[in-house]
C-alpha positions in Angstrom: 11.3 2.6 6.3 15.0 2.5 5.6 17.3 -0.4 6.4 20.9 0.2 7.4 23.7 -2.2 8.3 23.0 -1.6 12.0 19.2 -2.3 11.8 16.0 -0.7 10.5 15.1 3.0 10.5 11.5 4.1 10.8 10.0 7.4 9.7 7.7 8.5 12.6 5.3 11.4 13.1 4.7 12.1 16.8 1.7 13.8 18.3 2.7 14.9 21.9 0.3 15.8 24.7 -2.1 12.9 23.9 -4.5 11.5 26.4 -2.5 8.3 26.3 0.5 6.9 24.4 -0.3 4.7 21.5 0.8 3.6 18.1 -1.8 4.7 15.6 -0.5 3.0 12.5 1.1 3.7 9.2 -0.1 6.6 6.9 1.8 7.0 3.7 4.7 4.9 4.9 5.1 7.0 8.1 4.4 5.4 11.5 2.0 7.7 13.4 2.4 7.7 17.2 0.7 9.6 20.0 2.6 10.2 23.3 1.2 11.4 26.5 4.3 13.4 27.4 4.7 17.1 26.5 7.4 18.2 24.1 9.5 19.7 26.8 13.1 18.9 27.8 13.0 15.6 25.8 10.1 14.1 27.6 8.1 13.3 24.5 11.2 11.7 22.9 11.8 9.5 26.0 8.2 8.4 25.9 8.4 7.6 22.2 11.5 5.4 22.8 9.8 3.7 25.8 6.6 3.0 23.8 8.4 1.7 20.7 10.5 -0.5 23.1 7.4 -2.1 24.5 5.7 -2.5 21.1 8.8 -4.0 19.4 9.9 -6.0 22.4 13.4 -4.7 22.5 15.5 -2.8 25.1 15.2 1.0 25.1 19.0 1.1 24.6 18.5 -0.4 21.1 16.2 2.4 20.0 17.4 5.9 19.2 16.2 9.0 17.4 18.5 9.3 14.4 17.0 12.6 13.1 14.4 15.1 14.2 14.9 15.3 18.0 13.2 18.7 18.1 10.6 18.0 15.4 7.4 16.0 15.2 8.8 14.2 12.1 11.6 11.8 13.2 13.6 8.9 12.0 14.0 6.3 14.6 16.8 3.7 14.5 16.1 0.2 15.8 19.4 -1.7 16.2 19.6 -5.4 15.8 16.3 -5.8 13.9 15.8 -6.2 10.2 13.2 -4.3 8.2 11.2 -7.5 7.9 11.2 -8.2 11.7 10.2 -4.6 12.5 7.3 -4.8 10.0 6.2 -8.1 11.4 6.2 -6.7 15.0 4.2 -3.6 13.8 1.8 -5.6 11.6 -1.1 -5.2 14.0 -0.8 -1.4 13.6 -1.4 -1.4 9.8 2.1 -2.0 8.6 0.9 -3.8 5.5 -0.4 -0.5 4.1 3.1 0.9 4.0 4.7 -1.8 1.8 
């Protein structure tokens, strides 16, 4: 995870077309996420933002895809939260393994 002056950035690996959307956990410092939406016309990206919004407890407008919009490997920016706060909120998904 990278911290910028606007907030935290999270390295994410997305698996589209899953049976249901879920945060899998951290593997090698990368957050693994499954989304139920297909990777067509930004549907998977919108579902990723919605899922992270629910999990982190922030508005969708505070989450953006910084890099990798057309890739499974992305960097997601979370405005207004520190690295420590993001890790705390993701701790139930194996965040301790990425430190």
